[in-house]
ZALO-441769 format. One line per field, with one value per residue (C-alpha): x, y, z; residue number from 0; chain; residue in three letters. Coordinates in nm, 4 decimals. Each point is the difference from the previous one (the first is absolute). Layout:
BEGIN
x [X | ...]
y [Y | ...]
z [Z | ...]
pos [NUM | ...]
unit [A | ...]
code [ALA | ...]
end
This chain:
BEGIN
x [0.0105 | 0.1327 | 0.0577 | -0.2723 | -0.2540 | 0.1079 | -0.0746 | -0.3422 | -0.0843 | 0.1230 | -0.2231 | -0.2911 | 0.0142 | 0.0852 | -0.2812 | -0.2231 | 0.0945 | -0.0027 | -0.3528 | -0.1386 | -0.1788 | -0.2712 | -0.1679 | -0.3658 | -0.2117 | 0.0024 | 0.3712 | 0.0800 | -0.2171 | 0.1968 | 0.3415 | -0.0687 | -0.2147 | 0.1559 | 0.0719 | 0.2217 | 0.0791 | 0.1548 | 0.1269 | 0.1462 | 0.1208 | 0.1568 | 0.1593 | 0.0980 | 0.1934 | -0.1614 | 0.3185 | 0.1704 | 0.2641 | 0.2956 | 0.0748 | 0.0524 | -0.2635 | -0.1758 | -0.1479 | -0.2097 | -0.1001 | -0.1954 | -0.0840 | -0.1827 | -0.0818 | -0.1935 | -0.0834 | -0.1735 | -0.1728 | -0.0859 | -0.1291 | 0.2345 | -0.2128 | -0.3723 | -0.2129 | -0.3477 | -0.2887 | -0.2698 | -0.1029 | -0.3454 | -0.0525 | -0.3223 | -0.0600 | -0.3802 | -0.0271 | 0.2187 | -0.0651 | 0.0305 | -0.0261 | 0.2656 | 0.2514 | -0.0673 | 0.3562 | 0.1925 | -0.1211 | -0.2061 | 0.1579 | 0.3799 | 0.1501 | 0.3181 | 0.2185 | 0.3626 | 0.1639 | 0.3457 | 0.0721 | 0.3124 | 0.0994 | 0.2334 | 0.0642 | 0.2262 | 0.0647 | 0.2241 | 0.0498 | 0.1758 | 0.1015 | 0.1899 | 0.1298 | 0.1862 | 0.3337 | 0.1555 | 0.0480 | -0.0567 | -0.3141 | 0.0596 | -0.2167 | -0.0276 | -0.2153 | -0.1050 | -0.1310 | -0.2063 | -0.0929 | -0.2032 | -0.1152 | -0.1733 | -0.3055 | -0.3037 | -0.1383 | -0.3426 | -0.1600 | -0.3511 | 0.0092 | -0.2666 | -0.0900 | -0.0546 | 0.3159 | 0.2153 | 0.3865 | 0.2002 | 0.3664 | 0.2081 | 0.3623 | 0.1620 | 0.3477 | 0.0719 | 0.2812 | 0.0117 | 0.2846 | 0.1380 | 0.0496 | 0.3757 | 0.0077 | -0.2266 | 0.3067 | 0.0766 | -0.3517 | -0.0670 | -0.3257 | -0.2217 | -0.2714 | -0.3069 | -0.2582 | -0.3270 | -0.2175 | -0.3194 | -0.3666 | -0.3225 | -0.2948 | -0.3335 | -0.2678 | -0.2453 | -0.0056 | 0.1585 | 0.1524 | 0.3079 | 0.3612 | 0.3368 | 0.3703 | 0.3024 | 0.3635 | 0.2390 | 0.3591 | 0.2211 | 0.3516 | 0.1376 | 0.3787 | 0.1209 | -0.2828 | -0.2296 | -0.3284 | -0.2827 | -0.3263 | -0.3349 | -0.3175 | -0.3685 | -0.2818 | -0.3687 | -0.3124 | -0.2979 | -0.3309 | -0.0593 | -0.3360 | -0.1953 | 0.2458 | 0.3103 | 0.2724 | 0.3140 | 0.3047 | 0.3433 | 0.3124 | 0.2372 | 0.2796 | -0.0607 | -0.3379 | -0.3271 | -0.2951 | -0.3750 | -0.1800 | -0.3381 | -0.1906 | -0.2820 | -0.1132 | 0.3238 | 0.2089 | 0.2434 | 0.1360 | 0.2860 | 0.1770 | 0.2938 | 0.3661 | 0.2635 | 0.3674 | 0.1748 | 0.3556 | 0.2626 | 0.3536 | 0.2135 | 0.3417 | 0.1613 | 0.3337 | 0.1496 | 0.3653 | 0.2065 | -0.2019 | -0.3477 | -0.2029 | -0.3756 | -0.2243 | -0.2767 | -0.3014 | -0.3120 | -0.2729 | -0.3186 | -0.2941 | -0.3694 | -0.2045 | -0.3321 | -0.0922 | -0.3091 | -0.0525 | -0.2796 | -0.1221 | -0.0973 | -0.0923 | 0.0410 | 0.3500 | 0.1422 | 0.0795 | 0.1622 | 0.1709 | 0.1324 | 0.1774 | 0.1602 | 0.2132 | 0.2351 | 0.3330 | 0.0454 | 0.2970 | 0.2809 | 0.3427 | 0.2871 | 0.3288 | 0.2592 | 0.1826 | 0.2659 | -0.1898 | 0.1978 | 0.2071 | 0.2029 | 0.2888 | -0.1061 | -0.1016 | -0.0429 | 0.1868 | -0.3309 | -0.3736 | -0.1368 | -0.3163 | -0.1969 | -0.2583 | -0.3056 | -0.2959 | -0.3583 | -0.1812 | -0.3159 | -0.0709 | -0.2688 | -0.0735 | -0.2233 | -0.0734 | -0.1952 | -0.0752 | -0.1542 | -0.1372 | -0.0358 | -0.2527 | -0.0732 | 0.2240 | 0.0181 | -0.1202 | -0.3002 | -0.0914 | 0.0075 | -0.1897 | -0.2486 | -0.0637 | 0.0044 | -0.2054]
y [-0.0045 | 0.3350 | 0.2901 | 0.2017 | -0.2834 | -0.0110 | 0.3625 | -0.0356 | -0.2780 | 0.1982 | 0.2989 | -0.2429 | -0.1381 | 0.3363 | 0.1365 | -0.2604 | 0.0414 | 0.3787 | 0.0337 | -0.3224 | -0.2698 | 0.1663 | 0.3380 | -0.1108 | 0.2041 | -0.2663 | -0.0386 | 0.3616 | 0.0594 | -0.2475 | 0.1440 | 0.3416 | -0.0744 | -0.0250 | -0.3640 | -0.2758 | -0.2918 | -0.3458 | -0.2070 | -0.3499 | -0.1443 | -0.3240 | -0.0932 | -0.3553 | -0.1722 | -0.3372 | -0.1293 | -0.2706 | -0.1120 | 0.2387 | 0.3327 | 0.1851 | 0.2466 | -0.0463 | 0.2723 | 0.0092 | 0.2991 | 0.0541 | 0.3518 | 0.1815 | 0.3761 | 0.2640 | 0.3181 | 0.3167 | 0.3052 | 0.2842 | 0.3648 | 0.2904 | 0.2897 | 0.0073 | 0.2620 | -0.0460 | 0.2383 | 0.0984 | 0.3450 | 0.0792 | 0.2900 | -0.0249 | 0.2276 | -0.0298 | 0.2157 | -0.2587 | -0.2972 | -0.3489 | -0.3133 | -0.1531 | 0.2627 | -0.0150 | -0.1596 | 0.1980 | 0.3370 | 0.0322 | -0.2351 | -0.0159 | -0.2790 | 0.0907 | -0.3078 | -0.0855 | -0.2596 | -0.1166 | -0.3336 | -0.1578 | -0.3853 | -0.2286 | -0.3749 | -0.2439 | -0.3552 | -0.3071 | -0.2750 | -0.3327 | -0.0991 | -0.2753 | -0.0265 | -0.2320 | 0.1028 | -0.3080 | -0.2765 | 0.2406 | 0.0807 | 0.3475 | 0.1217 | 0.3515 | 0.2294 | 0.3320 | 0.2878 | 0.3020 | 0.3226 | 0.2705 | 0.3368 | 0.2605 | 0.2438 | 0.0022 | 0.3357 | 0.0513 | 0.3303 | 0.0371 | 0.2372 | 0.2315 | -0.2452 | -0.2678 | -0.2084 | -0.1139 | 0.0897 | -0.2584 | -0.0313 | -0.2134 | 0.0001 | -0.3013 | -0.0871 | -0.3611 | -0.2342 | -0.3526 | -0.2213 | -0.3354 | -0.0668 | 0.0044 | 0.3300 | 0.2228 | 0.1704 | 0.1024 | 0.1066 | 0.2339 | 0.2099 | -0.0517 | 0.2579 | 0.0112 | 0.2675 | 0.0063 | 0.2688 | -0.0192 | 0.0970 | -0.1993 | 0.0822 | -0.0999 | -0.1097 | -0.1682 | -0.2629 | -0.2694 | 0.1920 | 0.2104 | 0.0256 | 0.1310 | 0.0707 | 0.1246 | -0.0568 | -0.1960 | 0.0494 | -0.2466 | 0.0291 | -0.3198 | -0.0475 | 0.1408 | -0.0785 | 0.2909 | -0.0789 | 0.2319 | -0.1948 | 0.1535 | -0.1817 | 0.0105 | -0.2119 | 0.0109 | -0.1958 | -0.0713 | -0.1748 | -0.2969 | -0.1317 | 0.0814 | -0.1797 | -0.0156 | 0.2590 | -0.0068 | 0.1583 | 0.0856 | 0.1347 | 0.0196 | -0.1148 | -0.2199 | -0.1612 | -0.0960 | -0.1588 | -0.0667 | 0.0447 | -0.1396 | 0.1624 | -0.1426 | 0.1370 | 0.0317 | -0.2386 | 0.0772 | -0.2649 | 0.1094 | -0.2048 | 0.1601 | 0.0229 | 0.2231 | 0.0361 | 0.0096 | 0.0052 | 0.1784 | 0.1319 | -0.0681 | 0.0383 | -0.3372 | -0.1574 | -0.2511 | -0.0977 | 0.2650 | 0.3027 | 0.1755 | 0.0227 | 0.0124 | -0.3031 | 0.0963 | -0.2435 | 0.0497 | -0.2135 | -0.0148 | -0.1847 | -0.0896 | 0.0219 | -0.0331 | 0.1755 | 0.0460 | 0.2977 | -0.0102 | 0.2935 | -0.1530 | 0.3422 | 0.3563 | -0.0065 | -0.3508 | -0.1664 | -0.3397 | -0.0688 | -0.3358 | -0.0453 | -0.2929 | 0.0340 | -0.1547 | 0.1582 | -0.0748 | 0.1883 | 0.0722 | 0.1596 | 0.0658 | 0.2049 | 0.1656 | 0.3229 | 0.2050 | 0.3122 | 0.3048 | -0.1263 | -0.2547 | -0.0401 | -0.2752 | -0.2704 | -0.2277 | 0.0197 | 0.0081 | 0.0248 | -0.3112 | -0.1396 | -0.2959 | -0.2047 | -0.0671 | -0.2542 | 0.0832 | -0.0098 | 0.0478 | 0.2221 | 0.0848 | 0.3300 | 0.0945 | 0.3428 | 0.1577 | 0.3758 | 0.2185 | 0.3440 | 0.3222 | 0.2486 | 0.0987 | 0.0976 | 0.3195 | -0.1713 | -0.1502 | 0.3290 | 0.1538 | -0.2665 | 0.0233 | 0.3666 | -0.0525 | -0.3172]
z [-0.0017 | -0.0965 | 0.2438 | -0.1884 | 0.0562 | 0.3590 | 0.0510 | -0.1570 | 0.2322 | 0.3092 | -0.1194 | -0.0226 | 0.3592 | 0.1616 | -0.1705 | 0.1234 | 0.3730 | -0.0268 | -0.1619 | 0.1662 | -0.1713 | -0.1995 | -0.0222 | 0.0333 | 0.2299 | 0.2732 | 0.0109 | -0.0529 | 0.3206 | 0.1795 | -0.1065 | 0.1088 | 0.3171 | 0.3474 | 0.0662 | 0.1407 | -0.2220 | 0.0742 | -0.2726 | -0.0360 | -0.3449 | -0.0857 | -0.3408 | -0.0568 | -0.2750 | -0.0927 | -0.1734 | 0.1979 | -0.2492 | 0.0877 | 0.1591 | -0.3555 | -0.0393 | 0.3200 | 0.2015 | 0.3114 | 0.2221 | 0.3175 | 0.0609 | 0.2869 | 0.0316 | 0.1860 | -0.1476 | 0.1361 | -0.1634 | 0.2163 | -0.0499 | 0.0344 | -0.1270 | -0.1473 | -0.1423 | -0.1188 | -0.0582 | -0.2192 | -0.1365 | -0.1465 | -0.2271 | -0.2029 | -0.3011 | -0.0208 | -0.3225 | -0.1916 | 0.1978 | -0.1831 | 0.1926 | -0.2063 | 0.0706 | 0.3851 | 0.0783 | -0.2777 | 0.0939 | 0.3207 | 0.2436 | 0.0837 | 0.1898 | 0.1588 | 0.1055 | 0.0562 | 0.2053 | 0.1157 | 0.1327 | 0.1471 | -0.0884 | 0.1653 | -0.0696 | 0.1478 | -0.1740 | 0.0330 | -0.2600 | 0.0246 | -0.3404 | -0.1651 | -0.3486 | -0.2173 | -0.1385 | -0.2170 | 0.2656 | 0.3143 | 0.1805 | 0.1593 | 0.2909 | 0.1130 | 0.2414 | -0.1547 | 0.1819 | -0.1417 | 0.1704 | -0.1889 | 0.1040 | -0.2163 | -0.0494 | -0.2331 | -0.1047 | -0.1581 | -0.1315 | -0.1714 | -0.2874 | -0.1282 | -0.2735 | 0.2703 | -0.0889 | 0.2751 | -0.0246 | 0.1945 | 0.0604 | 0.2455 | 0.1060 | 0.1769 | 0.1370 | 0.0802 | 0.0993 | -0.1271 | 0.0973 | 0.1068 | 0.3602 | -0.0627 | -0.1835 | 0.2192 | 0.1185 | -0.3509 | -0.1067 | -0.2764 | 0.0056 | -0.2975 | -0.1184 | -0.2078 | -0.0869 | -0.1932 | -0.1303 | -0.1916 | -0.0489 | 0.0515 | -0.1994 | 0.1804 | -0.2425 | 0.2371 | 0.2754 | -0.2142 | -0.2882 | -0.0206 | -0.1276 | 0.1083 | -0.1292 | 0.1188 | 0.0408 | 0.2514 | 0.0895 | 0.1550 | 0.1265 | 0.1452 | 0.0725 | -0.3286 | -0.1963 | -0.1181 | -0.1945 | -0.1100 | -0.0793 | -0.1459 | 0.0828 | -0.0881 | 0.1257 | 0.0760 | 0.0677 | -0.2362 | 0.0938 | -0.2347 | 0.1697 | 0.3107 | 0.2343 | -0.2149 | -0.0528 | -0.2144 | 0.1642 | -0.1532 | 0.1177 | -0.2897 | -0.0090 | 0.3131 | 0.0134 | -0.1613 | 0.1808 | 0.0042 | 0.3212 | 0.1089 | 0.3033 | 0.2077 | 0.3313 | 0.1938 | -0.2001 | -0.2823 | -0.2315 | -0.2342 | -0.2696 | -0.1992 | -0.0978 | 0.1596 | 0.0765 | 0.3291 | 0.1414 | 0.2048 | 0.0090 | 0.3214 | 0.1228 | 0.0719 | 0.0937 | -0.2455 | -0.0156 | 0.1609 | -0.0574 | -0.0048 | -0.3225 | -0.1111 | -0.0600 | -0.2509 | -0.0068 | -0.2252 | -0.1385 | -0.2148 | 0.1382 | -0.0363 | 0.3122 | 0.1728 | 0.3080 | 0.2245 | 0.2381 | 0.2530 | 0.2422 | 0.3200 | 0.1544 | -0.1154 | 0.1463 | -0.0529 | -0.3177 | -0.0821 | -0.3200 | -0.1511 | -0.3123 | -0.2023 | -0.3165 | -0.2385 | -0.0928 | -0.3739 | -0.0352 | 0.2487 | 0.0052 | 0.2257 | -0.0496 | 0.2032 | -0.0379 | 0.2004 | 0.0664 | 0.1182 | 0.2849 | -0.1536 | -0.2359 | -0.2130 | 0.2568 | -0.3107 | -0.3242 | -0.2091 | 0.0740 | 0.1496 | -0.1499 | 0.1506 | -0.2131 | 0.2201 | -0.0017 | 0.0015 | 0.3337 | 0.2008 | 0.2879 | 0.2690 | 0.1682 | 0.2807 | 0.1622 | 0.2715 | -0.0162 | 0.2628 | -0.1232 | 0.2171 | -0.1561 | -0.3551 | -0.2848 | -0.1688 | -0.3203 | 0.1818 | 0.1293 | -0.3409 | -0.1709 | 0.2896 | -0.0890 | -0.3874 | -0.0179]
pos [0 | 1 | 2 | 3 | 4 | 5 | 6 | 7 | 8 | 9 | 10 | 11 | 12 | 13 | 14 | 15 | 16 | 17 | 18 | 19 | 20 | 21 | 22 | 23 | 24 | 25 | 26 | 27 | 28 | 29 | 30 | 31 | 32 | 33 | 34 | 35 | 36 | 37 | 38 | 39 | 40 | 41 | 42 | 43 | 44 | 45 | 46 | 47 | 48 | 49 | 50 | 51 | 52 | 53 | 54 | 55 | 56 | 57 | 58 | 59 | 60 | 61 | 62 | 63 | 64 | 65 | 66 | 67 | 68 | 69 | 70 | 71 | 72 | 73 | 74 | 75 | 76 | 77 | 78 | 79 | 80 | 81 | 82 | 83 | 84 | 85 | 86 | 87 | 88 | 89 | 90 | 91 | 92 | 93 | 94 | 95 | 96 | 97 | 98 | 99 | 100 | 101 | 102 | 103 | 104 | 105 | 106 | 107 | 108 | 109 | 110 | 111 | 112 | 113 | 114 | 115 | 116 | 117 | 118 | 119 | 120 | 121 | 122 | 123 | 124 | 125 | 126 | 127 | 128 | 129 | 130 | 131 | 132 | 133 | 134 | 135 | 136 | 137 | 138 | 139 | 140 | 141 | 142 | 143 | 144 | 145 | 146 | 147 | 148 | 149 | 150 | 151 | 152 | 153 | 154 | 155 | 156 | 157 | 158 | 159 | 160 | 161 | 162 | 163 | 164 | 165 | 166 | 167 | 168 | 169 | 170 | 171 | 172 | 173 | 174 | 175 | 176 | 177 | 178 | 179 | 180 | 181 | 182 | 183 | 184 | 185 | 186 | 187 | 188 | 189 | 190 | 191 | 192 | 193 | 194 | 195 | 196 | 197 | 198 | 199 | 200 | 201 | 202 | 203 | 204 | 205 | 206 | 207 | 208 | 209 | 210 | 211 | 212 | 213 | 214 | 215 | 216 | 217 | 218 | 219 | 220 | 221 | 222 | 223 | 224 | 225 | 226 | 227 | 228 | 229 | 230 | 231 | 232 | 233 | 234 | 235 | 236 | 237 | 238 | 239 | 240 | 241 | 242 | 243 | 244 | 245 | 246 | 247 | 248 | 249 | 250 | 251 | 252 | 253 | 254 | 255 | 256 | 257 | 258 | 259 | 260 | 261 | 262 | 263 | 264 | 265 | 266 | 267 | 268 | 269 | 270 | 271 | 272 | 273 | 274 | 275 | 276 | 277 | 278 | 279 | 280 | 281 | 282 | 283 | 284 | 285 | 286 | 287 | 288 | 289 | 290 | 291 | 292 | 293 | 294 | 295 | 296 | 297 | 298 | 299 | 300 | 301 | 302 | 303 | 304 | 305 | 306 | 307 | 308 | 309 | 310 | 311 | 312 | 313 | 314 | 315 | 316 | 317 | 318 | 319 | 320 | 321 | 322 | 323 | 324 | 325 | 326 | 327 | 328 | 329 | 330 | 331 | 332]
unit [A | A | A | A | A | A | A | A | A | A | A | A | A | A | A | A | A | A | A | A | A | A | A | A | A | A | A | A | A | A | A | A | A | A | A | A | A | A | A | A | A | A | A | A | A | A | A | A | A | A | A | A | A | A | A | A | A | A | A | A | A | A | A | A | A | A | A | A | A | A | A | A | A | A | A | A | A | A | A | A | A | A | A | A | A | A | A | A | A | A | A | A | A | A | A | A | A | A | A | A | A | A | A | A | A | A | A | A | A | A | A | A | A | A | A | A | A | A | A | A | A | A | A | A | A | A | A | A | A | A | A | A | A | A | A | A | A | A | A | A | A | A | A | A | A | A | A | A | A | A | A | A | A | A | A | A | A | A | A | A | A | A | A | A | A | A | A | A | A | A | A | A | A | A | A | A | A | A | A | A | A | A | A | A | A | A | A | A | A | A | A | A | A | A | A | A | A | A | A | A | A | A | A | A | A | A | A | A | A | A | A | A | A | A | A | A | A | A | A | A | A | A | A | A | A | A | A | A | A | A | A | A | A | A | A | A | A | A | A | A | A | A | A | A | A | A | A | A | A | A | A | A | A | A | A | A | A | A | A | A | A | A | A | A | A | A | A | A | A | A | A | A | A | A | A | A | A | A | A | A | A | A | A | A | A | A | A | A | A | A | A | A | A | A | A | A | A | A | A | A | A | A | A | A | A | A | A | A | A | A | A | A | A | A | A | A | A | A | A | A | A | A | A | A | A | A | A | A | A | A | A | A | A]
code [MET | SER | PHE | LYS | VAL | LEU | LYS | ILE | ALA | ILE | VAL | VAL | PHE | PHE | ALA | LEU | HIS | THR | LYS | ALA | GLN | THR | PHE | ASP | ILE | GLU | GLN | THR | SER | GLN | LEU | ILE | ARG | PRO | ARG | MET | LYS | LEU | ASP | SER | LYS | TYR | THR | PHE | ASP | PRO | ALA | THR | LYS | ASP | THR | GLY | GLY | ALA | TYR | ALA | CYS | PHE | GLU | ASN | SER | ALA | SER | PHE | THR | PHE | PRO | ILE | LYS | ARG | LYS | PHE | GLY | THR | GLU | ILE | ASN | LEU | ASP | LEU | LYS | ASN | PHE | LYS | LEU | LYS | ASP | VAL | PHE | LYS | LYS | ASN | VAL | ARG | ILE | LYS | ALA | SER | GLU | VAL | LEU | GLY | THR | PHE | LYS | VAL | ALA | GLN | LYS | ASN | ILE | SER | PHE | GLY | MET | GLU | ASP | THR | LEU | ALA | LYS | ARG | GLY | LEU | TYR | TYR | ILE | ASN | ALA | GLY | ILE | ILE | GLY | LEU | HIS | LEU | THR | LYS | LYS | TYR | ARG | ILE | LEU | PHE | TYR | SER | ALA | ASN | MET | ASN | VAL | HIS | GLU | ASP | SER | LYS | THR | PHE | ASN | GLN | PHE | THR | PRO | ARG | PHE | SER | THR | VAL | VAL | GLY | GLN | TYR | HIS | ILE | ARG | GLY | LEU | ARG | LYS | GLY | PHE | TYR | TYR | GLY | MET | SER | LEU | ILE | TYR | SER | ASP | GLY | LEU | PHE | VAL | PRO | SER | PRO | PHE | ILE | GLY | GLY | MET | GLU | PRO | ILE | ALA | ASP | ARG | TRP | THR | PHE | ASN | TYR | THR | LEU | PRO | VAL | GLN | LEU | ASN | ILE | GLN | TYR | TYR | HIS | ASN | ALA | THR | TYR | VAL | VAL | PHE | GLY | VAL | LYS | THR | ASP | GLY | TYR | ARG | SER | GLY | ILE | LYS | LEU | GLY | ASN | GLY | ARG | GLY | ASN | MET | ASN | TYR | GLY | ASN | GLY | CYS | THR | TYR | LEU | ASN | VAL | ARG | HIS | LYS | PHE | THR | ARG | THR | ILE | GLN | VAL | TYR | GLY | GLU | VAL | GLY | TYR | ASN | PHE | TYR | GLN | PHE | MET | SER | PHE | ASP | ASP | GLY | LEU | LYS | ASN | ASN | ARG | VAL | TRP | PRO | GLU | ARG | VAL | LYS | VAL | PRO | MET | ASN | THR | SER | PHE | TYR | GLY | HIS | ILE | SER | VAL | GLN | ILE | TYR | PHE | GLY | LYS | SER | LEU | LEU | GLU | LYS | VAL | THR | ASP | GLN | LEU | PHE]
end
């Protein structure tokens, strides 16, 4: 795999984590709603013949989204001489809304991967802190942005950690309770690697209970909703870039995949939601590079062929209050 392809893959999975899984109304509300989220994911390799290409990962994480500053208000200024019902929200009612939230996440991965005849095992640790900002414009579009700093390192290289940065800016167009689109740009700087990535996405109803969602270039899915349960089937990308000790020095391990998946989300109450997902990684890659702090740990870029694999993922989310988007859609619709 060329370095150009590697950079594209890194853009894909960073964009996925930065912008969340989809931008349908339900999941967007969750993303920008104060919450606590607990996750556990296990990826296992069904191959048993040898260690070459093997990969397994058991990951646990806890993340928090909390309000920092919020403004929300409604102004009514009726012009009775030129009053038209269809123009009420465009000309007569002004909703002023903005919000800034903080985010914090900690995660730990136990991974094993095959390199020729050796099965390497590592413990990786991840800490992320950032902010999410939202502002409702006069045309009832939501301008959103985020900025994050994180550390992702092997337990043996944490004393040599390199901070990594990402930012996203974009605009969301509200077209209804189940319809909308968005676009923007993400920027990633990760231990010597700088990659800009434009994105576009949206949601489109295709039946009473069915919605098509897309976030290009990272995900496509179809969602079915009934009562308090969502069922989603689609394809997506995922991955990470972490500092790691191999040989006599520190470098970066780059992992990425493409997968098909099926997940089910159910709201037990207004504040508690449980999520379960199973998937098949039909493509995986792993490579290693030096980053900034090394003088060629390896004589050339190391690339590792990988097997296909399955995974399972469970999550529990606890929400606190309504999101800005929910408040706006309550007023508009």
